[in-house]
C-alpha positions in Angstrom: 33.0 -39.2 -37.0 31.6 -42.2 -35.1 34.2 -44.5 -36.7 37.0 -42.2 -35.6 35.7 -42.0 -32.1 35.3 -45.8 -31.8 38.7 -46.4 -33.3 40.5 -43.8 -31.1 38.8 -44.7 -27.8 39.3 -48.5 -28.4 43.0 -48.2 -29.3 43.8 -45.8 -26.5 42.0 -47.9 -23.9 43.6 -51.2 -25.3 47.1 -49.7 -25.3 46.6 -48.4 -21.8 45.3 -51.7 -20.5 48.0 -53.6 -22.3 50.6 -51.5 -20.5 48.8 -52.2 -17.2 48.7 -55.9 -18.1 52.5 -56.0 -18.6 53.1 -53.9 -15.4 50.9 -56.2 -13.3 52.4 -59.3 -14.8 55.8 -58.2 -13.8 54.5 -57.5 -10.3 52.9 -60.9 -10.2 49.5 -59.2 -9.3 47.2 -62.0 -10.6 44.0 -60.2 -9.8 44.8 -57.0 -11.6 46.6 -58.4 -14.7 43.5 -60.4 -15.3 41.3 -57.3 -15.1 43.6 -55.5 -17.5 43.3 -58.4 -19.9 39.6 -58.2 -19.6 39.8 -54.5 -20.2 41.6 -55.1 -23.5 38.9 -57.5 -24.6 35.9 -55.2 -23.7 37.6 -52.2 -25.3 38.0 -54.2 -28.5 34.3 -55.1 -28.7 33.2 -51.7 -30.2 35.6 -52.3 -33.1 33.0 -54.9 -34.3 30.7 -51.9 -35.0 33.2 -50.8 -37.6 32.1 -53.7 -39.8 28.6 -52.1 -40.1 27.9 -49.8 -43.0 26.0 -47.4 -40.7 26.8 -47.4 -37.0 23.4 -47.2 -35.3 24.6 -45.9 -32.0 25.0 -42.2 -31.2 28.2 -40.6 -30.1 27.0 -40.2 -26.5 26.1 -44.0 -26.4 29.6 -44.9 -27.7 31.3 -42.6 -25.2 29.0 -43.9 -22.5 30.3 -47.4 -23.1 33.9 -46.3 -22.6 32.9 -44.3 -19.5 31.4 -47.5 -18.1 34.4 -49.8 -18.8 36.7 -47.1 -17.4 34.7 -46.8 -14.2 34.3 -50.6 -13.8 37.6 -52.0 -14.9 40.2 -49.3 -14.4 38.7 -47.4 -11.4 36.5 -50.1 -9.9 38.8 -53.1 -10.0 42.3 -51.9 -10.7 42.2 -48.7 -8.6 40.1 -50.6 -6.0 37.2 -48.2 -5.9 34.9 -51.2 -5.4 36.7 -51.8 -2.1 37.5 -48.2 -1.0 34.5 -46.3 -2.2 31.4 -47.7 -0.6 28.8 -46.4 -3.1 30.9 -47.1 -6.2 29.3 -50.5 -7.1 25.7 -49.4 -6.6 26.3 -46.2 -8.6 27.7 -48.2 -11.5 24.7 -50.5 -11.5 22.4 -47.4 -11.6 24.5 -46.0 -14.5 24.4 -49.4 -16.3 20.6 -49.7 -16.0 20.2 -46.2 -17.5 22.8 -46.8 -20.2 21.2 -50.1 -21.3 17.9 -48.2 -21.3 19.3 -45.7 -23.8 20.7 -48.6 -25.9 17.1 -50.1 -25.8 15.7 -46.8 -27.2 18.3 -46.9 -30.0 17.3 -50.6 -30.7 13.6 -49.5 -30.9 14.5 -46.8 -33.4 16.4 -49.3 -35.5 13.9 -52.2 -35.3 10.6 -50.3 -35.7 10.1 -49.0 -39.2 9.3 -45.3 -39.3 5.9 -46.0 -41.0 4.6 -47.9 -38.0 6.4 -46.0 -35.3 3.3 -43.8 -34.6 1.2 -46.9 -34.1 3.5 -48.4 -31.4 2.2 -47.8 -27.9 4.3 -45.7 -25.6 3.8 -48.4 -23.0 5.4 -51.1 -25.3 8.5 -48.9 -25.6 8.4 -48.3 -21.8 8.3 -52.0 -21.1 10.9 -52.9 -23.7 13.4 -50.3 -22.3 12.7 -51.4 -18.7 12.9 -55.1 -19.5 16.2 -54.8 -21.3 17.7 -52.8 -18.5 16.5 -55.3 -15.9 17.7 -58.2 -18.0 21.1 -56.7 -18.3 21.2 -56.3 -14.5 20.2 -59.9 -13.9 22.8 -61.2 -16.4 25.5 -59.1 -14.7 24.5 -60.6 -11.3 24.7 -64.1 -12.8 28.2 -63.2 -14.1 29.2 -62.0 -10.6 27.7 -65.2 -9.0 29.5 -67.4 -11.5 32.8 -65.5 -11.0 32.5 -66.0 -7.2 31.5 -69.6 -7.5 34.3 -70.6 -9.8 37.0 -68.1 -9.3 37.3 -65.0 -7.2 34.9 -65.0 -4.2 35.2 -61.1 -4.2 32.6 -60.0 -6.7 29.6 -60.2 -4.3 31.2 -59.2 -1.1 27.8 -58.5 0.5 26.1 -61.7 -0.7 22.4 -61.5 -1.2 22.2 -58.0 0.1 24.8 -56.8 -2.5 22.9 -58.6 -5.2 19.6 -57.0 -4.3 21.1 -53.5 -4.0 22.7 -54.0 -7.4 19.4 -55.3 -9.0 17.4 -52.4 -7.4 20.0 -49.9 -8.7 19.9 -51.4 -12.2 16.1 -51.3 -12.1 16.1 -47.7 -11.0 18.4 -46.6 -13.8 16.3 -48.5 -16.3 13.1 -47.1 -14.9 14.3 -43.5 -15.2 15.1 -44.0 -18.8 11.9 -46.0 -19.5 9.9 -43.0 -18.0 11.9 -40.7 -20.3 11.1 -42.9 -23.3 7.4 -43.0 -22.3 7.2 -39.2 -22.1 9.4 -38.4 -25.1 8.2 -41.0 -27.6 8.0 -39.2 -30.9 5.1 -39.7 -33.1 6.0 -40.0 -36.7 
């Protein structure tokens, strides 16, 4: 079932973004055809999971990825929600922090053998989940900074203030999921 969902969502999103790429190329809309091209690339990434014998991520995590790329590329950049909807950017950073937190929980479940799971401190899980979410937020801000520095000058419209709000939102999303992991850590 996971394979079908990944394949279907990836192909649908890639075809839609390819159509937008062609449309924006014909309109000579440089900014949006590049976002559409990026949308094709990020929607193809989950196809790499198909190479694994067992896909470790749950269906909600897989769908959550496509929700994020839809909200960030299609709605955020192409439909200009980042410009027109004041709270859009911060909300996506909050979502991303929480999403990466859930990915971190999955990674814990994959990497920690069941035999020793009960011996792992809840606080270690908490710190791992929070750290991965915060690291993802920092890496995203580096990406935005580099994009502005070398290319667009539109990713960090609010400068340092925008960066700090984004980092705080990513931290908050990660913190919520880290607290969830702390409270719900199963003992095997």
